N, C-alpha and C positions, 0 to 999 in steps of 0.2 A: 442444534449444530450451530457453531460460529465459525465462519472463515472471513479471512481479509482479503480483498481481490481489488484489483484495478480494473477498473471501465475506460474504454478509449471511445466517445463520441464523436463520429464523423460530422462534419460540418452541418448538413443537412438535418441533424438530430437536435444540435444544441438547445434548440428553442422550443423541444418538446417536452410534455410531462413523464419521460420513461421512466425514471425511478420512482415518480409517484404510484405508478401501477405496481410496482412491486410489492409495497403495501396494500394497497386497494385488492388487487386480485388474486395476490399469491401469499398473502398474511404473512410477511416478511417484514422482519424489524431491522433499520440499517444505521449506522452513524457514520457520519462524512468525518474521517481522518482528514482529508485533504482533497481540496478541489481547485483546478484550474480550467475555469470556463470561460471562452471570449467570446461575444458573439460572431457569427461568420467565419468562424475558424475552428479546429478541432476542440473539444472537450475530454479533460482527463477528471477521473475522481477515485479517489481511494476511499473504499466503503468496510466497515465491519458488518457484516449479514448474518443474522441470527434469525433462524426457524427450523420447522420440519424439514427432513432431508428431502420429501416428495414434492414439498411447497419450493424449496432451494433450486432443486433442479429444473423445474416447470419456469421457476423465475429466469433461472439463467437460460435457459432454453429461447423465453420469450426475448430477452434482451439479444441473443445470437439472431433471432429471425429477423428484428430490424435493422440489423445492423450494428451494432456494440458489440466491439471487442473486448472479449475479457481475458484476463491472465492472472493468478498467483500474486499476491503482493510480494513473494518472496524471489520472484522471478525479475524485479525490479532493484531490489537492495542489495549490495553485494560488497561483501569486504576482502579487498585483495590482502592477503596475509605476507605476499612477496613485497609490497610497500610499508606495511606497518611494521613501525618500530615498537611499537606497545608503550607508547610514552603515556599515555591515559589520556591527553586534551578531552577526549572525546567522552569519556566515562561519566564524568559529574554534570555534562551537559545532556545528555540524552534524557527525553523527559519521560520516557516508558522505561527506562533500565534494560534497554535491548543491548548495552553495551556495559561490559562489566569486566573487573582484571581478576581471574584465576588466580586465588590465594597462594596455591601451589606453585603452579608455573610462571605467576607474574603474567603472563601473557594476556592480552584483551580479547575477550571471548566476544561473539556479535549471537544474539539470539532473537534469529529472524521473526519468528511468533509473536515478539513483543513489539517489534519495529511498525512504526506509523508512517514512514517515509517522509518525515516533516523537513528534513534536509540539515537539520544543526549540525552533523556529524560532519557532514560534505565539507560545510563552510567551515569549520574549527580543524579540521585535519592538516597539519601542515604537511604531509608526506601522501595525501590524496590518495589514502587507502580505501575510501568510503566513496561508490558510485552509486547514482540513482539514476535509471533511464526511464523517466516515465513519458 
């Protein structure tokens, strides 16, 4: 199983080796896709985690038990179709090809499973059609 999640660390946990335990105690592999961690403030990590279903569940249960808020990455990245005019400015800038132009409809499509919440599309979109709430 491989999933992308967002972890919100409360102030008291920012300097603790919480994510290390996912590898050591729960046999999970992770890739940090984005990190915003400041001493004495909340920390946010966007991770891609891979491992057995049972280990994944145990690892997430552990994170919850110590006070880390967990949510799927897809809850954070949103495309507002009402604002998008399908100009395509975002498409060549997306490093994971999560944004692409449909050849038949010519509309821009957002593929959430590919998104790593890098924020490039947010800065590039002149119509503010992409939003991230990390």
